[in-house]
PyMOL Python script that loads the backbone (N, CA, C, O; Angstrom):
from pymol import cmd

cmd.read_pdbstr("""\
ATOM      1  N   MET A   1     -29.700 -74.479 -27.441  1.00  0.00           N
ATOM      2  CA  MET A   1     -29.808 -74.138 -28.290  1.00  0.00           C
ATOM      3  C   MET A   1     -28.431 -73.049 -28.692  1.00  0.00           C
ATOM      4  O   MET A   1     -28.114 -72.879 -29.870  1.00  0.00           O
ATOM      5  N   PHE A   2     -27.707 -72.375 -27.570  1.00  0.00           N
ATOM      6  CA  PHE A   2     -26.582 -72.106 -27.952  1.00  0.00           C
ATOM      7  C   PHE A   2     -25.219 -72.882 -27.254  1.00  0.00           C
ATOM      8  O   PHE A   2     -25.573 -73.598 -26.317  1.00  0.00           O
ATOM      9  N   LEU A   3     -24.105 -72.895 -27.441  1.00  0.00           N
ATOM     10  CA  LEU A   3     -23.219 -73.454 -26.741  1.00  0.00           C
ATOM     11  C   LEU A   3     -22.859 -72.402 -25.774  1.00  0.00           C
ATOM     12  O   LEU A   3     -22.989 -71.184 -25.900  1.00  0.00           O
ATOM     13  N   THR A   4     -22.226 -73.306 -24.458  1.00  0.00           N
ATOM     14  CA  THR A   4     -22.060 -72.332 -23.581  1.00  0.00           C
ATOM     15  C   THR A   4     -20.550 -71.921 -24.119  1.00  0.00           C
ATOM     16  O   THR A   4     -19.910 -72.221 -25.127  1.00  0.00           O
ATOM     17  N   PRO A   5     -20.276 -71.054 -22.914  1.00  0.00           N
ATOM     18  CA  PRO A   5     -18.692 -70.691 -22.866  1.00  0.00           C
ATOM     19  C   PRO A   5     -17.702 -71.775 -22.509  1.00  0.00           C
ATOM     20  O   PRO A   5     -16.580 -71.766 -23.015  1.00  0.00           O
ATOM     21  N   GLU A   6     -18.010 -72.537 -21.813  1.00  0.00           N
ATOM     22  CA  GLU A   6     -17.201 -74.037 -21.599  1.00  0.00           C
ATOM     23  C   GLU A   6     -17.246 -74.896 -22.741  1.00  0.00           C
ATOM     24  O   GLU A   6     -16.431 -75.797 -22.938  1.00  0.00           O
ATOM     25  N   GLU A   7     -18.277 -74.589 -23.549  1.00  0.00           N
ATOM     26  CA  GLU A   7     -18.253 -75.572 -24.406  1.00  0.00           C
ATOM     27  C   GLU A   7     -17.670 -74.894 -25.616  1.00  0.00           C
ATOM     28  O   GLU A   7     -17.083 -75.617 -26.421  1.00  0.00           O
ATOM     29  N   LEU A   8     -17.713 -74.217 -25.740  1.00  0.00           N
ATOM     30  CA  LEU A   8     -17.024 -73.025 -26.970  1.00  0.00           C
ATOM     31  C   LEU A   8     -15.341 -73.050 -26.562  1.00  0.00           C
ATOM     32  O   LEU A   8     -14.541 -73.105 -27.496  1.00  0.00           O
ATOM     33  N   VAL A   9     -15.038 -73.025 -25.722  1.00  0.00           N
ATOM     34  CA  VAL A   9     -13.610 -73.026 -25.162  1.00  0.00           C
ATOM     35  C   VAL A   9     -13.078 -74.509 -25.608  1.00  0.00           C
ATOM     36  O   VAL A   9     -11.999 -74.611 -26.192  1.00  0.00           O
ATOM     37  N   GLU A  10     -13.768 -75.491 -25.350  1.00  0.00           N
ATOM     38  CA  GLU A  10     -13.729 -77.122 -25.680  1.00  0.00           C
ATOM     39  C   GLU A  10     -13.635 -77.119 -27.264  1.00  0.00           C
ATOM     40  O   GLU A  10     -12.712 -77.735 -27.796  1.00  0.00           O
ATOM     41  N   LEU A  11     -14.365 -76.588 -27.859  1.00  0.00           N
ATOM     42  CA  LEU A  11     -14.750 -76.451 -29.079  1.00  0.00           C
ATOM     43  C   LEU A  11     -12.980 -75.931 -29.873  1.00  0.00           C
ATOM     44  O   LEU A  11     -12.023 -76.569 -30.314  1.00  0.00           O
ATOM     45  N   THR A  12     -13.247 -74.743 -29.738  1.00  0.00           N
ATOM     46  CA  THR A  12     -12.086 -74.119 -30.277  1.00  0.00           C
ATOM     47  C   THR A  12     -10.394 -74.386 -29.660  1.00  0.00           C
ATOM     48  O   THR A  12      -9.413 -74.284 -30.396  1.00  0.00           O
ATOM     49  N   HIS A  13     -10.322 -74.707 -28.315  1.00  0.00           N
ATOM     50  CA  HIS A  13      -9.222 -74.896 -28.075  1.00  0.00           C
ATOM     51  C   HIS A  13      -8.602 -73.629 -27.340  1.00  0.00           C
ATOM     52  O   HIS A  13      -7.457 -73.594 -26.888  1.00  0.00           O
ATOM     53  N   ALA A  14      -9.457 -72.675 -27.294  1.00  0.00           N
ATOM     54  CA  ALA A  14      -8.821 -71.259 -27.083  1.00  0.00           C
ATOM     55  C   ALA A  14      -9.783 -70.351 -25.564  1.00  0.00           C
ATOM     56  O   ALA A  14     -10.757 -70.902 -25.052  1.00  0.00           O
ATOM     57  N   LYS A  15      -9.510 -69.612 -25.299  1.00  0.00           N
ATOM     58  CA  LYS A  15     -10.090 -68.690 -24.131  1.00  0.00           C
ATOM     59  C   LYS A  15     -10.421 -67.403 -24.428  1.00  0.00           C
ATOM     60  O   LYS A  15     -11.572 -67.014 -24.229  1.00  0.00           O
ATOM     61  N   ARG A  16      -9.465 -66.583 -24.937  1.00  0.00           N
ATOM     62  CA  ARG A  16      -9.757 -65.798 -25.668  1.00  0.00           C
ATOM     63  C   ARG A  16     -10.556 -65.448 -26.557  1.00  0.00           C
ATOM     64  O   ARG A  16     -10.737 -66.465 -27.227  1.00  0.00           O
ATOM     65  N   ARG A  17     -11.378 -64.307 -27.137  1.00  0.00           N
ATOM     66  CA  ARG A  17     -12.803 -64.081 -28.023  1.00  0.00           C
ATOM     67  C   ARG A  17     -11.990 -64.024 -29.286  1.00  0.00           C
ATOM     68  O   ARG A  17     -12.569 -64.606 -30.204  1.00  0.00           O
ATOM     69  N   ASP A  18     -10.996 -63.581 -29.574  1.00  0.00           N
ATOM     70  CA  ASP A  18     -10.389 -63.347 -31.293  1.00  0.00           C
ATOM     71  C   ASP A  18     -10.016 -64.326 -31.470  1.00  0.00           C
ATOM     72  O   ASP A  18     -10.161 -64.741 -32.621  1.00  0.00           O
ATOM     73  N   THR A  19      -9.449 -65.091 -30.627  1.00  0.00           N
ATOM     74  CA  THR A  19      -8.595 -66.544 -31.035  1.00  0.00           C
ATOM     75  C   THR A  19      -9.766 -67.732 -31.328  1.00  0.00           C
ATOM     76  O   THR A  19      -9.680 -68.571 -32.225  1.00  0.00           O
ATOM     77  N   GLN A  20     -11.093 -67.583 -30.181  1.00  0.00           N
ATOM     78  CA  GLN A  20     -12.152 -68.405 -30.632  1.00  0.00           C
ATOM     79  C   GLN A  20     -12.533 -67.827 -32.115  1.00  0.00           C
ATOM     80  O   GLN A  20     -12.470 -68.688 -32.993  1.00  0.00           O
ATOM     81  N   ILE A  21     -12.874 -66.661 -32.498  1.00  0.00           N
ATOM     82  CA  ILE A  21     -13.482 -66.846 -33.672  1.00  0.00           C
ATOM     83  C   ILE A  21     -12.474 -66.817 -34.642  1.00  0.00           C
ATOM     84  O   ILE A  21     -12.881 -67.032 -35.783  1.00  0.00           O
ATOM     85  N   ARG A  22     -11.490 -66.649 -34.538  1.00  0.00           N
ATOM     86  CA  ARG A  22     -10.332 -67.442 -35.616  1.00  0.00           C
ATOM     87  C   ARG A  22     -10.672 -68.799 -35.989  1.00  0.00           C
ATOM     88  O   ARG A  22     -10.800 -69.353 -37.081  1.00  0.00           O
ATOM     89  N   ALA A  23     -10.817 -69.296 -34.440  1.00  0.00           N
ATOM     90  CA  ALA A  23     -10.892 -71.026 -34.882  1.00  0.00           C
ATOM     91  C   ALA A  23     -12.235 -71.476 -35.707  1.00  0.00           C
ATOM     92  O   ALA A  23     -12.438 -72.453 -36.428  1.00  0.00           O
ATOM     93  N   LEU A  24     -13.117 -70.323 -35.297  1.00  0.00           N
ATOM     94  CA  LEU A  24     -14.634 -71.033 -35.911  1.00  0.00           C
ATOM     95  C   LEU A  24     -14.792 -71.091 -37.193  1.00  0.00           C
ATOM     96  O   LEU A  24     -15.378 -71.885 -37.929  1.00  0.00           O
ATOM     97  N   ARG A  25     -13.704 -69.371 -37.507  1.00  0.00           N
ATOM     98  CA  ARG A  25     -13.976 -69.306 -39.242  1.00  0.00           C
ATOM     99  C   ARG A  25     -13.216 -70.265 -40.244  1.00  0.00           C
ATOM    100  O   ARG A  25     -13.597 -70.545 -41.381  1.00  0.00           O
ATOM    101  N   MET A  26     -11.765 -70.837 -39.447  1.00  0.00           N
ATOM    102  CA  MET A  26     -11.011 -71.533 -39.645  1.00  0.00           C
ATOM    103  C   MET A  26     -11.919 -73.145 -39.558  1.00  0.00           C
ATOM    104  O   MET A  26     -11.273 -73.974 -40.199  1.00  0.00           O
ATOM    105  N   MET A  27     -12.659 -73.501 -39.207  1.00  0.00           N
ATOM    106  CA  MET A  27     -13.541 -74.897 -39.136  1.00  0.00           C
ATOM    107  C   MET A  27     -14.581 -74.671 -39.821  1.00  0.00           C
ATOM    108  O   MET A  27     -15.359 -75.625 -39.845  1.00  0.00           O
ATOM    109  N   GLY A  28     -14.994 -73.482 -40.570  1.00  0.00           N
ATOM    110  CA  GLY A  28     -16.565 -73.216 -41.309  1.00  0.00           C
ATOM    111  C   GLY A  28     -17.951 -73.303 -40.444  1.00  0.00           C
ATOM    112  O   GLY A  28     -19.052 -73.727 -40.794  1.00  0.00           O
ATOM    113  N   ILE A  29     -17.539 -72.780 -39.251  1.00  0.00           N
ATOM    114  CA  ILE A  29     -18.765 -72.489 -38.175  1.00  0.00           C
ATOM    115  C   ILE A  29     -19.077 -71.545 -38.276  1.00  0.00           C
ATOM    116  O   ILE A  29     -18.206 -70.722 -37.997  1.00  0.00           O
ATOM    117  N   GLU A  30     -20.214 -71.064 -38.641  1.00  0.00           N
ATOM    118  CA  GLU A  30     -21.307 -69.821 -38.604  1.00  0.00           C
ATOM    119  C   GLU A  30     -21.247 -69.153 -37.257  1.00  0.00           C
ATOM    120  O   GLU A  30     -20.936 -69.906 -36.334  1.00  0.00           O
ATOM    121  N   PHE A  31     -21.468 -67.968 -36.973  1.00  0.00           N
ATOM    122  CA  PHE A  31     -21.288 -67.314 -35.315  1.00  0.00           C
ATOM    123  C   PHE A  31     -22.173 -66.170 -36.101  1.00  0.00           C
ATOM    124  O   PHE A  31     -22.346 -66.025 -37.311  1.00  0.00           O
ATOM    125  N   LYS A  32     -22.661 -65.425 -35.007  1.00  0.00           N
ATOM    126  CA  LYS A  32     -22.657 -63.766 -34.575  1.00  0.00           C
ATOM    127  C   LYS A  32     -22.197 -63.426 -33.588  1.00  0.00           C
ATOM    128  O   LYS A  32     -22.062 -64.252 -32.685  1.00  0.00           O
ATOM    129  N   LEU A  33     -21.888 -62.396 -33.455  1.00  0.00           N
ATOM    130  CA  LEU A  33     -21.255 -61.368 -32.088  1.00  0.00           C
ATOM    131  C   LEU A  33     -22.184 -60.941 -31.464  1.00  0.00           C
ATOM    132  O   LEU A  33     -23.099 -60.315 -32.000  1.00  0.00           O
ATOM    133  N   ARG A  34     -22.124 -61.198 -30.221  1.00  0.00           N
ATOM    134  CA  ARG A  34     -23.133 -60.706 -29.296  1.00  0.00           C
ATOM    135  C   ARG A  34     -22.918 -59.012 -28.758  1.00  0.00           C
ATOM    136  O   ARG A  34     -21.752 -58.616 -28.755  1.00  0.00           O
ATOM    137  N   PRO A  35     -23.712 -58.294 -28.433  1.00  0.00           N
ATOM    138  CA  PRO A  35     -23.113 -57.040 -28.127  1.00  0.00           C
ATOM    139  C   PRO A  35     -21.798 -57.139 -26.996  1.00  0.00           C
ATOM    140  O   PRO A  35     -20.977 -56.251 -27.229  1.00  0.00           O
ATOM    141  N   ASN A  36     -21.546 -57.725 -26.217  1.00  0.00           N
ATOM    142  CA  ASN A  36     -20.181 -58.137 -25.806  1.00  0.00           C
ATOM    143  C   ASN A  36     -19.257 -58.367 -26.295  1.00  0.00           C
ATOM    144  O   ASN A  36     -18.115 -58.186 -25.872  1.00  0.00           O
ATOM    145  N   GLY A  37     -19.701 -58.941 -27.571  1.00  0.00           N
ATOM    146  CA  GLY A  37     -18.212 -59.441 -28.451  1.00  0.00           C
ATOM    147  C   GLY A  37     -18.097 -60.659 -28.630  1.00  0.00           C
ATOM    148  O   GLY A  37     -17.724 -61.057 -29.733  1.00  0.00           O
ATOM    149  N   THR A  38     -18.374 -61.525 -27.640  1.00  0.00           N
ATOM    150  CA  THR A  38     -18.444 -62.905 -27.916  1.00  0.00           C
ATOM    151  C   THR A  38     -19.375 -63.886 -28.775  1.00  0.00           C
ATOM    152  O   THR A  38     -20.604 -63.825 -28.720  1.00  0.00           O
ATOM    153  N   PRO A  39     -18.716 -64.741 -29.524  1.00  0.00           N
ATOM    154  CA  PRO A  39     -19.245 -65.242 -30.240  1.00  0.00           C
ATOM    155  C   PRO A  39     -20.741 -66.097 -29.998  1.00  0.00           C
ATOM    156  O   PRO A  39     -20.760 -66.634 -28.890  1.00  0.00           O
ATOM    157  N   ALA A  40     -21.586 -66.252 -30.554  1.00  0.00           N
ATOM    158  CA  ALA A  40     -23.083 -66.867 -30.379  1.00  0.00           C
ATOM    159  C   ALA A  40     -22.695 -67.795 -31.835  1.00  0.00           C
ATOM    160  O   ALA A  40     -22.476 -67.550 -33.021  1.00  0.00           O
ATOM    161  N   VAL A  41     -22.771 -69.183 -30.797  1.00  0.00           N
ATOM    162  CA  VAL A  41     -22.971 -70.257 -32.067  1.00  0.00           C
ATOM    163  C   VAL A  41     -24.012 -71.146 -31.564  1.00  0.00           C
ATOM    164  O   VAL A  41     -24.185 -71.325 -30.358  1.00  0.00           O
ATOM    165  N   LEU A  42     -24.637 -71.650 -32.385  1.00  0.00           N
ATOM    166  CA  LEU A  42     -25.504 -72.682 -32.785  1.00  0.00           C
ATOM    167  C   LEU A  42     -25.567 -73.878 -32.573  1.00  0.00           C
ATOM    168  O   LEU A  42     -25.179 -74.340 -33.646  1.00  0.00           O
ATOM    169  N   ARG A  43     -25.874 -75.031 -31.684  1.00  0.00           N
ATOM    170  CA  ARG A  43     -25.448 -75.811 -31.033  1.00  0.00           C
ATOM    171  C   ARG A  43     -25.959 -77.099 -32.456  1.00  0.00           C
ATOM    172  O   ARG A  43     -25.334 -78.135 -32.683  1.00  0.00           O
ATOM    173  N   SER A  44     -26.855 -76.767 -32.999  1.00  0.00           N
ATOM    174  CA  SER A  44     -27.382 -77.566 -34.269  1.00  0.00           C
ATOM    175  C   SER A  44     -26.840 -76.841 -35.404  1.00  0.00           C
ATOM    176  O   SER A  44     -27.311 -77.263 -36.460  1.00  0.00           O
ATOM    177  N   HIS A  45     -26.077 -75.971 -35.531  1.00  0.00           N
ATOM    178  CA  HIS A  45     -25.090 -76.043 -36.306  1.00  0.00           C
ATOM    179  C   HIS A  45     -23.657 -76.435 -36.565  1.00  0.00           C
ATOM    180  O   HIS A  45     -23.102 -76.540 -37.659  1.00  0.00           O
ATOM    181  N   VAL A  46     -23.217 -76.609 -35.502  1.00  0.00           N
ATOM    182  CA  VAL A  46     -21.598 -77.166 -34.745  1.00  0.00           C
ATOM    183  C   VAL A  46     -22.248 -78.947 -35.426  1.00  0.00           C
ATOM    184  O   VAL A  46     -21.767 -79.515 -36.406  1.00  0.00           O
ATOM    185  N   GLU A  47     -23.302 -79.432 -34.638  1.00  0.00           N
ATOM    186  CA  GLU A  47     -23.496 -80.846 -34.628  1.00  0.00           C
ATOM    187  C   GLU A  47     -23.817 -81.209 -36.143  1.00  0.00           C
ATOM    188  O   GLU A  47     -23.799 -82.423 -36.347  1.00  0.00           O
ATOM    189  N   LYS A  48     -24.063 -80.541 -37.080  1.00  0.00           N
ATOM    190  CA  LYS A  48     -24.629 -80.339 -38.470  1.00  0.00           C
ATOM    191  C   LYS A  48     -23.411 -80.299 -39.200  1.00  0.00           C
ATOM    192  O   LYS A  48     -23.371 -80.866 -40.291  1.00  0.00           O
ATOM    193  N   VAL A  49     -22.368 -79.686 -38.738  1.00  0.00           N
ATOM    194  CA  VAL A  49     -21.120 -79.680 -39.466  1.00  0.00           C
ATOM    195  C   VAL A  49     -20.461 -80.533 -39.249  1.00  0.00           C
ATOM    196  O   VAL A  49     -19.880 -81.032 -40.213  1.00  0.00           O
ATOM    197  N   PHE A  50     -20.261 -81.044 -38.038  1.00  0.00           N
ATOM    198  CA  PHE A  50     -19.752 -82.434 -37.736  1.00  0.00           C
ATOM    199  C   PHE A  50     -20.072 -83.469 -37.396  1.00  0.00           C
ATOM    200  O   PHE A  50     -19.700 -84.123 -36.422  1.00  0.00           O
ATOM    201  N   GLY A  51     -21.156 -83.811 -38.574  1.00  0.00           N
ATOM    202  CA  GLY A  51     -22.140 -84.948 -38.695  1.00  0.00           C
ATOM    203  C   GLY A  51     -22.693 -85.568 -37.517  1.00  0.00           C
ATOM    204  O   GLY A  51     -23.067 -86.735 -37.633  1.00  0.00           O
ATOM    205  N   GLY A  52     -22.825 -84.918 -36.258  1.00  0.00           N
ATOM    206  CA  GLY A  52     -23.635 -85.702 -35.013  1.00  0.00           C
ATOM    207  C   GLY A  52     -24.857 -85.974 -35.213  1.00  0.00           C
ATOM    208  O   GLY A  52     -25.208 -87.109 -34.891  1.00  0.00           O
ATOM    209  N   VAL A  53     -25.806 -85.118 -35.752  1.00  0.00           N
ATOM    210  CA  VAL A  53     -26.900 -85.142 -35.869  1.00  0.00           C
ATOM    211  C   VAL A  53     -27.523 -84.588 -37.009  1.00  0.00           C
ATOM    212  O   VAL A  53     -27.237 -83.406 -37.200  1.00  0.00           O
ATOM    213  N   GLN A  54     -28.219 -85.059 -37.743  1.00  0.00           N
ATOM    214  CA  GLN A  54     -29.186 -84.580 -38.995  1.00  0.00           C
ATOM    215  C   GLN A  54     -30.141 -84.375 -38.653  1.00  0.00           C
ATOM    216  O   GLN A  54     -30.922 -85.150 -38.101  1.00  0.00           O
ATOM    217  N   THR A  55     -30.326 -82.888 -39.004  1.00  0.00           N
ATOM    218  CA  THR A  55     -31.335 -82.213 -38.410  1.00  0.00           C
ATOM    219  C   THR A  55     -32.575 -81.895 -39.213  1.00  0.00           C
ATOM    220  O   THR A  55     -33.575 -81.369 -38.723  1.00  0.00           O
ATOM    221  N   GLU A  56     -32.412 -82.331 -40.782  1.00  0.00           N
ATOM    222  CA  GLU A  56     -33.465 -82.652 -41.778  1.00  0.00           C
ATOM    223  C   GLU A  56     -33.202 -84.235 -42.607  1.00  0.00           C
ATOM    224  O   GLU A  56     -32.149 -84.739 -42.997  1.00  0.00           O
ATOM    225  N   LYS A  57     -34.331 -84.638 -42.663  1.00  0.00           N
ATOM    226  CA  LYS A  57     -34.534 -85.611 -43.433  1.00  0.00           C
ATOM    227  C   LYS A  57     -34.172 -85.546 -45.111  1.00  0.00           C
ATOM    228  O   LYS A  57     -34.883 -84.874 -45.859  1.00  0.00           O
ATOM    229  N   PRO A  58     -33.114 -86.237 -45.568  1.00  0.00           N
ATOM    230  CA  PRO A  58     -32.404 -85.999 -47.010  1.00  0.00           C
ATOM    231  C   PRO A  58     -33.887 -86.156 -47.836  1.00  0.00           C
ATOM    232  O   PRO A  58     -34.671 -87.082 -47.631  1.00  0.00           O
ATOM    233  N   ALA A  59     -34.115 -84.998 -48.864  1.00  0.00           N
ATOM    234  CA  ALA A  59     -35.149 -85.550 -49.857  1.00  0.00           C
ATOM    235  C   ALA A  59     -34.621 -86.947 -50.978  1.00  0.00           C
ATOM    236  O   ALA A  59     -33.551 -86.833 -51.576  1.00  0.00           O
ATOM    237  N   THR A  60     -35.442 -88.140 -51.147  1.00  0.00           N
ATOM    238  CA  THR A  60     -34.799 -89.021 -51.486  1.00  0.00           C
ATOM    239  C   THR A  60     -35.969 -89.260 -52.451  1.00  0.00           C
ATOM    240  O   THR A  60     -37.151 -89.247 -52.109  1.00  0.00           O
ATOM    241  N   LEU A  61     -35.443 -89.514 -53.885  1.00  0.00           N
ATOM    242  CA  LEU A  61     -36.432 -90.223 -54.555  1.00  0.00           C
ATOM    243  C   LEU A  61     -37.016 -91.767 -54.960  1.00  0.00           C
ATOM    244  O   LEU A  61     -36.427 -92.802 -54.648  1.00  0.00           O
ATOM    245  N   PRO A  62     -38.216 -91.716 -55.671  1.00  0.00           N
ATOM    246  CA  PRO A  62     -38.679 -93.281 -55.654  1.00  0.00           C
ATOM    247  C   PRO A  62     -37.259 -94.137 -56.062  1.00  0.00           C
ATOM    248  O   PRO A  62     -36.221 -93.639 -56.498  1.00  0.00           O
ATOM    249  N   GLU A  63     -37.465 -95.225 -55.853  1.00  0.00           N
ATOM    250  CA  GLU A  63     -36.806 -96.115 -56.078  1.00  0.00           C
ATOM    251  C   GLU A  63     -35.918 -96.282 -57.592  1.00  0.00           C
ATOM    252  O   GLU A  63     -34.755 -96.489 -57.938  1.00  0.00           O
ATOM    253  N   ARG A  64     -37.643 -95.984 -58.417  1.00  0.00           N
ATOM    254  CA  ARG A  64     -37.368 -96.120 -60.328  1.00  0.00           C
ATOM    255  C   ARG A  64     -38.066 -94.505 -60.261  1.00  0.00           C
ATOM    256  O   ARG A  64     -39.138 -94.346 -59.678  1.00  0.00           O
ATOM    257  N   TRP A  65     -37.414 -93.455 -60.853  1.00  0.00           N
ATOM    258  CA  TRP A  65     -38.248 -92.125 -61.214  1.00  0.00           C
ATOM    259  C   TRP A  65     -38.123 -92.043 -62.779  1.00  0.00           C
ATOM    260  O   TRP A  65     -37.147 -92.301 -63.484  1.00  0.00           O
ATOM    261  N   GLU A  66     -39.244 -91.660 -63.091  1.00  0.00           N
ATOM    262  CA  GLU A  66     -39.407 -91.629 -64.566  1.00  0.00           C
ATOM    263  C   GLU A  66     -40.675 -90.251 -64.843  1.00  0.00           C
ATOM    264  O   GLU A  66     -41.658 -89.847 -64.222  1.00  0.00           O
ATOM    265  N   PRO A  67     -40.117 -89.950 -65.863  1.00  0.00           N
ATOM    266  CA  PRO A  67     -41.212 -88.543 -66.338  1.00  0.00           C
ATOM    267  C   PRO A  67     -42.761 -89.164 -66.160  1.00  0.00           C
ATOM    268  O   PRO A  67     -43.155 -90.330 -66.189  1.00  0.00           O
ATOM    269  N   ASN A  68     -43.363 -88.093 -65.993  1.00  0.00           N
ATOM    270  CA  ASN A  68     -44.694 -88.106 -66.540  1.00  0.00           C
ATOM    271  C   ASN A  68     -45.051 -88.235 -67.569  1.00  0.00           C
ATOM    272  O   ASN A  68     -45.620 -87.194 -67.897  1.00  0.00           O
ATOM    273  N   TRP A  69     -45.068 -89.257 -68.689  1.00  0.00           N
ATOM    274  CA  TRP A  69     -45.439 -89.159 -69.793  1.00  0.00           C
ATOM    275  C   TRP A  69     -46.942 -88.857 -70.351  1.00  0.00           C
ATOM    276  O   TRP A  69     -47.245 -88.246 -71.375  1.00  0.00           O
ATOM    277  N   ALA A  70     -47.647 -89.357 -69.551  1.00  0.00           N
ATOM    278  CA  ALA A  70     -49.301 -88.858 -70.097  1.00  0.00           C
ATOM    279  C   ALA A  70     -49.172 -87.050 -69.722  1.00  0.00           C
ATOM    280  O   ALA A  70     -49.656 -86.323 -70.590  1.00  0.00           O
ATOM    281  N   ALA A  71     -48.738 -86.565 -68.860  1.00  0.00           N
ATOM    282  CA  ALA A  71     -49.026 -85.055 -68.853  1.00  0.00           C
ATOM    283  C   ALA A  71     -48.326 -84.451 -70.443  1.00  0.00           C
ATOM    284  O   ALA A  71     -48.732 -83.367 -70.862  1.00  0.00           O
ATOM    285  N   LEU A  72     -47.455 -85.105 -71.107  1.00  0.00           N
ATOM    286  CA  LEU A  72     -47.294 -84.828 -72.319  1.00  0.00           C
ATOM    287  C   LEU A  72     -47.749 -85.071 -73.695  1.00  0.00           C
ATOM    288  O   LEU A  72     -47.525 -84.567 -74.795  1.00  0.00           O
ATOM    289  N   ASP A  73     -48.705 -86.337 -73.081  1.00  0.00           N
ATOM    290  CA  ASP A  73     -49.629 -86.766 -74.558  1.00  0.00           C
ATOM    291  C   ASP A  73     -50.408 -85.570 -74.088  1.00  0.00           C
ATOM    292  O   ASP A  73     -50.305 -84.597 -74.835  1.00  0.00           O
ATOM    293  N   GLU A  74     -51.289 -85.388 -72.847  1.00  0.00           N
ATOM    294  CA  GLU A  74     -52.171 -84.391 -73.069  1.00  0.00           C
ATOM    295  C   GLU A  74     -51.791 -82.972 -73.524  1.00  0.00           C
ATOM    296  O   GLU A  74     -52.666 -82.111 -73.427  1.00  0.00           O
ATOM    297  N   ILE A  75     -50.862 -82.710 -73.897  1.00  0.00           N
ATOM    298  CA  ILE A  75     -50.217 -81.138 -73.939  1.00  0.00           C
ATOM    299  C   ILE A  75     -50.051 -81.399 -75.742  1.00  0.00           C
ATOM    300  O   ILE A  75     -50.213 -80.439 -76.496  1.00  0.00           O
ATOM    301  N   THR A  76     -49.725 -82.759 -76.277  1.00  0.00           N
ATOM    302  CA  THR A  76     -49.774 -83.054 -77.599  1.00  0.00           C
ATOM    303  C   THR A  76     -51.029 -83.013 -78.127  1.00  0.00           C
ATOM    304  O   THR A  76     -51.024 -82.956 -79.357  1.00  0.00           O
ATOM    305  N   THR A  77     -52.398 -83.027 -77.470  1.00  0.00           N
ATOM    306  CA  THR A  77     -53.145 -83.872 -77.867  1.00  0.00           C
ATOM    307  C   THR A  77     -54.448 -82.570 -78.224  1.00  0.00           C
ATOM    308  O   THR A  77     -55.480 -82.650 -78.891  1.00  0.00           O
ATOM    309  N   ARG A  78     -53.818 -81.374 -77.418  1.00  0.00           N
ATOM    310  CA  ARG A  78     -55.169 -80.426 -77.171  1.00  0.00           C
ATOM    311  C   ARG A  78     -55.344 -79.863 -78.086  1.00  0.00           C
ATOM    312  O   ARG A  78     -54.241 -79.856 -78.633  1.00  0.00           O
ATOM    313  N   THR A  79     -56.262 -79.150 -78.910  1.00  0.00           N
ATOM    314  CA  THR A  79     -56.543 -78.502 -80.263  1.00  0.00           C
ATOM    315  C   THR A  79     -56.043 -77.226 -80.067  1.00  0.00           C
ATOM    316  O   THR A  79     -56.278 -76.649 -79.006  1.00  0.00           O
ATOM    317  N   PRO A  80     -55.479 -76.777 -80.817  1.00  0.00           N
ATOM    318  CA  PRO A  80     -55.171 -75.336 -80.453  1.00  0.00           C
ATOM    319  C   PRO A  80     -55.547 -74.145 -80.465  1.00  0.00           C
ATOM    320  O   PRO A  80     -56.277 -73.971 -81.441  1.00  0.00           O
ATOM    321  N   ARG A  81     -55.394 -73.076 -79.767  1.00  0.00           N
ATOM    322  CA  ARG A  81     -56.371 -72.091 -79.675  1.00  0.00           C
ATOM    323  C   ARG A  81     -56.498 -71.252 -80.866  1.00  0.00           C
ATOM    324  O   ARG A  81     -55.483 -70.982 -81.508  1.00  0.00           O
ATOM    325  N   LYS A  82     -57.990 -70.679 -81.335  1.00  0.00           N
ATOM    326  CA  LYS A  82     -57.878 -69.928 -82.459  1.00  0.00           C
ATOM    327  C   LYS A  82     -57.475 -68.163 -82.164  1.00  0.00           C
ATOM    328  O   LYS A  82     -57.781 -67.553 -81.139  1.00  0.00           O
ATOM    329  N   LYS A  83     -56.939 -67.751 -83.012  1.00  0.00           N
ATOM    330  CA  LYS A  83     -56.580 -66.473 -82.948  1.00  0.00           C
ATOM    331  C   LYS A  83     -57.361 -65.687 -83.416  1.00  0.00           C
ATOM    332  O   LYS A  83     -57.742 -65.841 -84.576  1.00  0.00           O
ATOM    333  N   LYS A  84     -57.904 -64.407 -82.477  1.00  0.00           N
ATOM    334  CA  LYS A  84     -58.857 -63.602 -82.898  1.00  0.00           C
ATOM    335  C   LYS A  84     -58.423 -62.482 -83.504  1.00  0.00           C
ATOM    336  O   LYS A  84     -59.232 -61.661 -83.936  1.00  0.00           O
TER     337      LYS A  84
END
""", "prot")
cmd.dss("prot")
cmd.show_as("cartoon", "prot")
cmd.util.cbc("prot")
cmd.orient("prot")
């Protein structure tokens, strides 16, 4: 779920918290600070930023996309409502 302290050092090439935080910000990696001041980094976010694992399937359109023209015909052929 979260990077281990060793993985965080490997990712940032830093042992000090402030240097790790600076490196994470420079790489665009989101993190939260724990009560003890260490950064908590989600493993899935790092994988997504670096393109290692795709967490969600991208939305794909059918090969040929076309509006629903029948719905437009239904709207134009309705009889108008009478005003009271």
